[in-house]
TIKOLSE-842564 format. One record per residue (C-alpha): residue number from 1; residue in one letter; y, z, x. Coordinates in Angstrom, 3 decimals. Layout:
ATOM    nr   rest         py         pz         px
ATOM   NUM      A          Y          Z          X
...
***
This chain:
ATOM    nr   rest         py         pz         px
ATOM     1      X     86.869     61.760     96.972
ATOM     2      X     89.180     62.818     99.697
ATOM     3      X     91.475     65.518     98.513
ATOM     4      X     95.347     64.994     99.983
ATOM     5      X     97.401     67.963    100.038
ATOM     6      X    100.765     68.948    101.476
ATOM     7      X    101.937     72.214    102.832
ATOM     8      X    104.825     73.533    104.914
ATOM     9      X    102.861     75.520    107.404
ATOM    10      X     99.150     75.258    108.477
ATOM    11      X     97.667     78.065    110.423
ATOM    12      X     94.712     77.062    112.474
ATOM    13      X     92.641     79.920    112.721
ATOM    14      X     92.058     82.931    110.420
ATOM    15      X     91.106     85.354    112.763
ATOM    16      X     93.413     88.649    113.539
ATOM    17      X     96.621     86.852    114.801
ATOM    18      X     96.262     83.548    112.177
ATOM    19      X     95.668     85.886    109.361
ATOM    20      X     98.663     88.312    110.427
ATOM    21      X    101.048     85.416    110.445
ATOM    22      X    100.161     83.754    107.201
ATOM    23      X    100.691     87.452    105.875
ATOM    24      X    103.918     87.523    107.648
ATOM    25      X    105.149     84.496    106.158
ATOM    26      X    104.761     85.738    102.472
ATOM    27      X    108.197     86.523    101.964
ATOM    28      X    109.228     83.290    102.826
ATOM    29      X    107.566     81.432     99.845
ATOM    30      X    106.626     78.561    101.885
ATOM    31      X    103.362     76.527    100.870
ATOM    32      X    101.057     78.017    103.829
ATOM    33      X     97.307     77.227    104.119
ATOM    34      X     94.877     78.904    106.463
ATOM    35      X     91.830     77.223    108.003
ATOM    36      X     89.266     78.951    109.358
ATOM    37      X     85.976     77.836    110.587
ATOM    38      X     83.907     81.061    110.046
ATOM    39      X     84.737     83.642    107.941
ATOM    40      X     84.222     87.376    108.534
ATOM    41      X     80.853     89.174    108.034
ATOM    42      X     80.475     91.011    105.085
ATOM    43      X     81.490     94.679    105.608
ATOM    44      X     80.948     97.582    103.386
ATOM    45      X     83.897     99.218    101.026
ATOM    46      X     86.388    100.967    102.642
ATOM    47      X     86.113    104.482    102.294
ATOM    48      X     82.289    104.464    103.630
ATOM    49      X     82.001    106.296    107.110
ATOM    50      X     81.686    104.018    110.126
ATOM    51      X     78.334    105.925    111.378
ATOM    52      X     76.065    105.134    108.212
ATOM    53      X     73.114    103.187    109.311
ATOM    54      X     74.306     99.989    107.447
ATOM    55      X     77.323     99.563    109.567
ATOM    56      X     77.225     98.701    113.106
ATOM    57      X     79.491    101.045    114.673
ATOM    58      X     77.684    100.797    118.145
ATOM    59      X     78.286     96.526    118.182
ATOM    60      X     81.523     96.243    117.169
ATOM    61      X     84.675     95.505    119.733
ATOM    62      X     88.085     97.249    118.984
ATOM    63      X     91.648     96.564    119.618
ATOM    64      X     94.084     99.056    120.645
ATOM    65      X     96.825     98.893    118.604
ATOM    66      X    100.215    100.114    120.008
ATOM    67      X    102.690    102.218    118.111
ATOM    68      X    105.133     99.015    117.611
ATOM    69      X    102.468     97.170    115.954
ATOM    70      X    101.494    100.298    113.311
ATOM    71      X    105.302     99.721    112.732
ATOM    72      X    104.700     95.596    112.031
ATOM    73      X    101.560     96.513    110.107
ATOM    74      X    103.560     99.117    108.077
ATOM    75      X    106.570     96.716    107.481
ATOM    76      X    103.662     93.854    105.954
ATOM    77      X    102.660     96.631    103.636
ATOM    78      X     99.169     96.628    105.500
ATOM    79      X     98.907     99.825    107.270
ATOM    80      X     97.835    101.767    104.434
ATOM    81      X     94.537     99.556    104.329
ATOM    82      X     94.198     99.649    108.143
ATOM    83      X     94.907    103.417    108.785
ATOM    84      X     91.810    104.871    107.665
ATOM    85      X     89.941    103.405    110.353
ATOM    86      X     92.843    103.619    112.788
ATOM    87      X     91.985    106.294    115.681
ATOM    88      X     94.924    107.743    117.072
ATOM    89      X     95.569    107.727    121.101
ATOM    90      X     97.617    111.428    121.145
ATOM    91      X     97.017    111.615    125.317
ATOM    92      X     96.540    109.312    127.918
ATOM    93      X     95.388    110.257    131.636
ATOM    94      X     95.346    107.778    134.353
ATOM    95      X     93.597    108.078    137.511
ATOM    96      X     91.817    106.691    140.615
ATOM    97      X     88.535    107.533    141.347
ATOM    98      X     88.208    109.659    144.652
ATOM    99      X     92.073    110.676    144.322
ATOM   100      X     93.564    113.688    143.407
ATOM   101      X     96.346    112.103    141.781
ATOM   102      X     96.198    111.875    137.788
ATOM   103      X     99.214    111.321    135.308
ATOM   104      X     99.270    112.529    131.838
ATOM   105      X    100.845    110.546    128.767
ATOM   106      X    101.231    112.503    125.453
ATOM   107      X    102.612    111.609    121.940
ATOM   108      X    104.142    114.658    121.567
ATOM   109      X    106.662    114.049    124.757
ATOM   110      X    107.737    110.556    122.680
ATOM   111      X    107.899    112.746    119.241
ATOM   112      X    105.639    110.348    117.810
ATOM   113      X    102.063    110.963    115.812
ATOM   114      X    100.113    108.487    118.215
ATOM   115      X    100.818    106.389    121.163
ATOM   116      X     98.706    103.731    119.375
ATOM   117      X     95.556    103.370    117.550
ATOM   118      X     91.974    102.213    118.020
ATOM   119      X     90.797     99.864    115.146
ATOM   120      X     87.230     98.286    115.176
ATOM   121      X     87.957     94.493    114.940
ATOM   122      X     85.369     94.343    112.003
ATOM   123      X     87.674     96.697    110.040
ATOM   124      X     90.735     95.172    111.129
ATOM   125      X     89.781     91.905    110.366
ATOM   126      X     88.130     92.681    106.862
ATOM   127      X     91.130     94.196    105.578
ATOM   128      X     93.374     91.477    106.460
ATOM   129      X     90.703     89.280    104.957
ATOM   130      X     90.997     90.893    101.813
ATOM   131      X     94.815     90.624    102.033
ATOM   132      X     94.531     86.934    102.123
ATOM   133      X     92.231     86.610     99.731
ATOM   134      X     94.434     88.702     97.255
ATOM   135      X     97.651     86.285     98.298
ATOM   136      X     98.809     83.216     96.722
ATOM   137      X     97.642     81.575    100.299
ATOM   138      X     95.358     78.684    100.241
ATOM   139      X     92.446     79.606    102.394
ATOM   140      X     90.073     77.303    103.456
ATOM   141      X     86.606     78.680    104.933
ATOM   142      X     84.489     77.522    106.119
ATOM   143      X     86.219     74.593    107.336
ATOM   144      X     85.902     72.213    110.107
ATOM   145      X     88.924     70.696    111.757
ATOM   146      X     87.982     67.245    112.615
ATOM   147      X     91.331     65.722    113.672
ATOM   148      X     94.759     66.878    114.135
ATOM   149      X     97.857     64.072    114.741
ATOM   150      X    100.953     63.733    114.665
ATOM   151      X    102.037     60.382    113.490
ATOM   152      X    105.853     60.693    112.961
ATOM   153      X    108.246     63.129    113.897
ATOM   154      X    108.579     64.618    110.250
ATOM   155      X    104.755     65.922    109.714
ATOM   156      X    101.577     66.606    110.878
ATOM   157      X     98.548     65.161    109.542
ATOM   158      X     94.968     67.027    109.681
ATOM   159      X     91.703     66.026    108.797
ATOM   160      X     89.213     68.634    107.966
ATOM   161      X     85.854     69.371    106.052
ATOM   162      X     86.317     72.154    103.620
ATOM   163      X     84.309     74.099    101.088
ATOM   164      X     84.729     71.568     98.526
ATOM   165      X     84.524     68.445    101.020
ATOM   166      X     86.896     66.617    102.992
ATOM   167      X     90.468     67.115    102.832
ATOM   168      X     94.013     65.398    104.488
ATOM   169      X     96.331     67.861    104.936
ATOM   170      X    100.177     67.246    105.966
ATOM   171      X    102.301     69.671    107.251
ATOM   172      X    105.755     70.418    108.752
ATOM   173      X    104.434     73.252    110.943
ATOM   174      X    101.095     73.475    112.462
ATOM   175      X    100.101     76.845    113.942
ATOM   176      X     97.434     76.818    116.301
ATOM   177      X     95.955     80.254    116.406
ATOM   178      X     92.207     79.733    117.149
ATOM   179      X     92.105     81.601    120.135
ATOM   180      X     91.539     77.937    122.194
ATOM   181      X     87.740     77.964    121.068
ATOM   182      X     88.160     74.855    119.459
ATOM   183      X     89.444     72.859    122.264
ATOM   184      X     92.121     71.561    120.127
ATOM   185      X     94.677     72.468    122.800
ATOM   186      X     93.276     70.658    125.077
ATOM   187      X     92.738     67.656    122.979
ATOM   188      X     96.632     67.838    122.714
ATOM   189      X     97.056     67.890    126.136
ATOM   190      X     98.679     71.195    126.426
ATOM   191      X     97.734     72.746    130.076
ATOM   192      X     97.086     76.379    130.690
ATOM   193      X     98.321     78.311    134.245
ATOM   194      X     94.982     79.755    134.901
ATOM   195      X     94.517     82.940    137.348
ATOM   196      X     90.598     83.856    137.359
ATOM   197      X     89.923     87.682    138.355
ATOM   198      X     86.356     87.011    139.098
ATOM   199      X     85.881     90.011    137.278
ATOM   200      X     83.620     90.800    134.209
ATOM   201      X     84.466     93.412    131.169
ATOM   202      X     81.802     95.038    129.810
ATOM   203      X     82.005     96.320    126.616
ATOM   204      X     80.350     98.757    124.377
ATOM   205      X     80.812    101.818    122.132
ATOM   206      X     79.822    105.184    123.524
ATOM   207      X     78.834    108.476    121.880
ATOM   208      X     79.562    111.721    123.835
ATOM   209      X     78.718    115.333    123.230
ATOM   210      X     82.015    116.489    121.974
ATOM   211      X     84.953    115.361    120.140
ATOM   212      X     87.433    113.493    122.461
ATOM   213      X     90.684    114.840    120.827
ATOM   214      X     92.316    111.714    120.901
ATOM   215      X     92.316    111.484    124.537
ATOM   216      X     92.140    107.638    126.249
ATOM   217      X     91.369    107.418    129.786
ATOM   218      X     92.395    105.103    132.422
ATOM   219      X     90.278    105.257    135.483
ATOM   220      X     90.628    102.913    138.628
ATOM   221      X     87.931    102.359    140.952
ATOM   222      X     86.975    100.318    144.077
ATOM   223      X     85.099     98.140    141.894
ATOM   224      X     87.896     97.609    139.138
ATOM   225      X     89.224     99.461    136.066
ATOM   226      X     87.477    101.384    133.318
ATOM   227      X     88.918    102.695    130.054
ATOM   228      X     87.661    104.690    127.432
ATOM   229      X     89.355    104.516    124.038
ATOM   230      X     88.952    107.167    121.229
ATOM   231      X     86.847    105.931    118.224
ATOM   232      X     85.738    108.447    115.172
ATOM   233      X     84.854    111.923    115.811
ATOM   234      X     82.808    111.956    119.429
ATOM   235      X     82.698    108.081    119.797
ATOM   236      X     84.762    106.124    122.181
ATOM   237      X     85.151    102.405    123.278
ATOM   238      X     84.177    101.484    126.826
ATOM   239      X     85.928     98.608    128.698
ATOM   240      X     84.396     98.789    132.272
ATOM   241      X     85.247     95.704    134.994
ATOM   242      X     83.515     94.886    137.675
ATOM   243      X     83.253     91.758    139.845
ATOM   244      X     80.964     89.494    138.085
ATOM   245      X     77.591     89.806    140.080
ATOM   246      X     77.932     93.772    139.922
ATOM   247      X     78.878     93.317    136.001
ATOM   248      X     75.294     91.132    135.874
ATOM   249      X     73.233     93.874    137.463
ATOM   250      X     74.677     96.738    134.818
ATOM   251      X     73.874     94.216    132.096
ATOM   252      X     70.314     94.559    133.453
ATOM   253      X     70.088     98.086    133.494
ATOM   254      X     68.198     99.848    130.588
ATOM   255      X     70.810    102.313    128.797
ATOM   256      X     69.702    105.708    130.848
ATOM   257      X     70.357    103.957    134.292
ATOM   258      X     73.551    102.565    132.856
ATOM   259      X     74.484    105.914    131.465
ATOM   260      X     73.674    107.455    134.859
ATOM   261      X     76.012    105.040    136.881
ATOM   262      X     78.837    105.645    133.806
ATOM   263      X     78.958    109.315    134.019
ATOM   264      X     78.906    109.300    137.825
ATOM   265      X     82.474    107.316    137.360
ATOM   266      X     83.816    108.994    134.499
ATOM   267      X     82.824    112.787    135.611
ATOM   268      X     83.071    115.457    133.242
ATOM   269      X     86.773    114.432    131.746
ATOM   270      X     85.112    113.279    128.699
ATOM   271      X     82.325    115.438    128.218
ATOM   272      X     78.403    114.220    128.720
ATOM   273      X     77.749    110.360    127.534
ATOM   274      X     74.924    110.799    125.040
ATOM   275      X     74.387    106.929    123.595
ATOM   276      X     75.776    103.630    124.819
ATOM   277      X     75.366    100.543    121.737
ATOM   278      X     74.705     96.865    122.488
ATOM   279      X     76.716     95.796    125.326
ATOM   280      X     79.086     92.749    125.582
ATOM   281      X     80.249     90.895    128.631
ATOM   282      X     83.552     89.100    128.960
ATOM   283      X     84.932     86.829    131.904
ATOM   284      X     88.544     87.810    132.592
ATOM   285      X     91.298     85.735    133.473
ATOM   286      X     95.006     85.267    133.043
ATOM   287      X     95.566     82.196    131.051
ATOM   288      X     99.255     81.340    129.868
ATOM   289      X     99.843     78.125    128.109
ATOM   290      X    102.342     75.696    129.682
ATOM   291      X    103.690     74.519    126.155
ATOM   292      X    103.787     76.810    123.622
ATOM   293      X    105.825     74.627    121.141
ATOM   294      X    106.036     71.227    120.366
ATOM   295      X    107.449     69.620    117.437
ATOM   296      X    105.707     70.298    114.364
ATOM   297      X    103.576     72.600    116.671
ATOM   298      X    103.470     76.509    117.799
ATOM   299      X    100.574     78.304    119.844
ATOM   300      X     99.965     81.607    119.061
ATOM   301      X     97.759     84.504    120.395
ATOM   302      X     95.111     83.921    122.840
ATOM   303      X     95.467     79.937    122.638
ATOM   304      X     99.309     80.991    124.036
ATOM   305      X     98.448     83.642    126.478
ATOM   306      X     95.277     85.866    127.377
ATOM   307      X     95.901     88.984    129.535
ATOM   308      X     93.223     91.356    131.569
ATOM   309      X     92.417     94.316    129.471
ATOM   310      X     93.647     96.970    131.934
ATOM   311      X     96.725     97.983    129.887
ATOM   312      X     95.450     96.812    126.401
ATOM   313      X     98.354     95.146    125.497
ATOM   314      X     97.022     91.512    124.577
ATOM   315      X     96.783     91.996    121.017
ATOM   316      X    100.260     93.727    120.436
ATOM   317      X    101.984     91.002    122.811
ATOM   318      X    100.526     88.522    120.458
ATOM   319      X    101.397     90.690    117.209
ATOM   320      X    105.004     90.642    118.277
ATOM   321      X    104.614     86.992    118.606
ATOM   322      X    103.570     86.903    115.168
ATOM   323      X    106.320     89.056    113.752
ATOM   324      X    109.049     87.722    115.584
ATOM   325      X    107.986     83.974    114.240
ATOM   326      X    107.904     85.059    110.912
ATOM   327      X    111.602     86.549    111.855
ATOM   328      X    112.970     83.342    113.236
ATOM   329      X    111.573     81.079    110.183
ATOM   330      X    113.176     83.558    107.657
ATOM   331      X    116.605     83.657    109.377
ATOM   332      X    116.259     79.711    109.839
ATOM   333      X    115.484     79.454    106.085
ATOM   334      X    118.418     81.930    104.943
ATOM   335      X    120.788     79.438    107.378
ATOM   336      X    119.545     76.392    105.390
ATOM   337      X    120.259     77.984    102.103
ATOM   338      X    123.507     79.104    103.183
ATOM   339      X    124.826     75.620    104.409
ATOM   340      X    122.946     73.991    101.739
ATOM   341      X    120.551     72.041    103.594
ATOM   342      X    116.437     71.577    103.311
ATOM   343      X    114.799     73.776    105.967
ATOM   344      X    112.589     72.544    107.992
ATOM   345      X    110.224     75.093    109.674
ATOM   346      X    108.773     72.309    112.496
ATOM   347      X    112.322     71.619    114.004
ATOM   348      X    111.748     71.328    117.937
ATOM   349      X    115.061     72.934    118.694
ATOM   350      X    114.522     75.806    116.749
ATOM   351      X    111.069     76.102    117.735
ATOM   352      X    112.213     76.052    121.490
ATOM   353      X    114.910     78.576    120.625
ATOM   354      X    112.148     80.883    119.480
ATOM   355      X    109.911     80.314    122.320
ATOM   356      X    113.144     81.171    124.565
ATOM   357      X    113.543     84.259    123.096
ATOM   358      X    109.981     85.221    123.530
ATOM   359      X    109.896     84.265    127.209
ATOM   360      X    111.145     87.761    128.565
ATOM   361      X    108.178     89.890    126.476
ATOM   362      X    105.608     87.736    128.014
ATOM   363      X    106.806     87.602    131.198
ATOM   364      X    107.012     91.531    131.483
ATOM   365      X    103.843     92.159    129.499
ATOM   366      X    101.762     89.689    131.609
ATOM   367      X    103.313     90.645    134.909
ATOM   368      X    102.960     94.203    134.189
ATOM   369      X     99.112     93.806    133.584
ATOM   370      X     98.570     91.473    136.491
ATOM   371      X    100.712     93.702    138.774
ATOM   372      X     98.270     96.739    137.629
ATOM   373      X     95.212     94.780    138.755
ATOM   374      X     96.671     93.692    142.165
ATOM   375      X     98.066     97.343    142.754
ATOM   376      X     95.131     98.899    142.370
ATOM   377      X     92.641     95.979    144.128
ATOM   378      X     94.018     96.483    147.424
ATOM   379      X     91.606     98.317    149.552
ATOM   380      X     93.949     99.555    152.214
ATOM   381      X     93.816    103.297    152.814
ATOM   382      X     97.318    103.700    153.020
ATOM   383      X     97.793    102.066    149.954
ATOM   384      X     95.330    104.660    148.346
ATOM   385      X     97.352    107.540    149.865
ATOM   386      X    100.465    105.540    148.179
ATOM   387      X     98.853    105.454    144.514
ATOM   388      X     97.606    108.723    144.457
ATOM   389      X    101.223    110.013    145.262
ATOM   390      X    102.780    107.907    142.861
ATOM   391      X    100.632    108.866    140.114
ATOM   392      X    101.508    112.928    140.987
ATOM   393      X    105.233    111.578    141.353
ATOM   394      X    104.815    109.615    138.149
ATOM   395      X    103.403    112.813    136.363
ATOM   396      X    106.162    115.344    137.525
ATOM   397      X    109.014    112.693    137.090
ATOM   398      X    109.913    112.675    133.260
ATOM   399      X    111.765    109.394    133.209
ATOM   400      X    109.202    107.093    134.666
ATOM   401      X    106.455    108.968    132.663
ATOM   402      X    108.426    108.081    129.365
ATOM   403      X    108.634    104.779    130.480
ATOM   404      X    105.302    104.148    131.260
ATOM   405      X    104.570    105.473    127.842
ATOM   406      X    107.165    103.461    126.083
ATOM   407      X    104.954    100.637    127.492
ATOM   408      X    101.865    101.976    126.431
ATOM   409      X    103.634    102.300    122.990
ATOM   410      X    104.618     98.401    122.872
ATOM   411      X    108.286     99.374    122.956
ATOM   412      X    110.402     97.216    125.014
***
């Protein structure tokens, strides 16, 4: 028997972005459903430490949450659950290998507890998933979306295979937040603007010989950018970018050989690297959907824009998009109430207004991340000297240093 269900909003994708949006919509008291193909792996209890043998701490990727993202999660009532595994970034050192220039950013100068936080994705996903399960939202997982169509201007229709069988859902707004993995964006004819960096990011967790004390390191080399981000105590998350052939070579090395090459690049600034966990490799592209709204449709998160990880701002940009969409819908709902009209969350003019409001933030952050790669990718000697002088000047010139720190904090 086929279930027929009606919703105000259907979110396709229950990952970090989709779950955050669904939770941000709770105050609107709309009828919301989340469709997720694969639920997260069961995790241990929140108060257990990450370095216990049952917890694959060396296998988990992490996200850098800017100070502004912390404020969003505080507003949503979620930060208290996330905080036990949110490791503060109190200092950032920016440097270029082979050059004397460095720049240091500090939370103390910004008069905040931290410039940002590093959170293992498994834990962040676990807390968001628990909040979804504890809410009055309808959560379907595992759920395979089989068809999405727009038969008329008033609603979208979805066919899905849910936990209890085949379902037909109608919605006045569909949010595509599946990261683009399902191919739905392509099926809908939404084109991407793509810049292929011809690079691969090698991602792993490290254990160091000494506590990191809240330091993060951004180091540029002729091969690509390297970032070390603080986790708990002596652990740090590594993001190391290389041309693809070089990344493939590194992935084939044994741990000791890889650590020896990594230690040469990092030097002694973070101490001796004692252990590396499971490695992951991700090709790097700059991707931006040419359409992010249609009648009854919004594209969010990695499905809307995917950035180079050099500045650590991709997830923060997505979460600002989540919160701005929720705020936009809340204002439209209140306006409709004041005018005694029906509230339509999928109205194209309203969605276009929201997309226009997001344009500046997206263009600025994407341009900043891409510009860093272009700047430090120039091999000319005079450019290298100019970059070194620039880092020294940045460190000495307070207003510029504070401007860069605000970028790191996700403040516009």
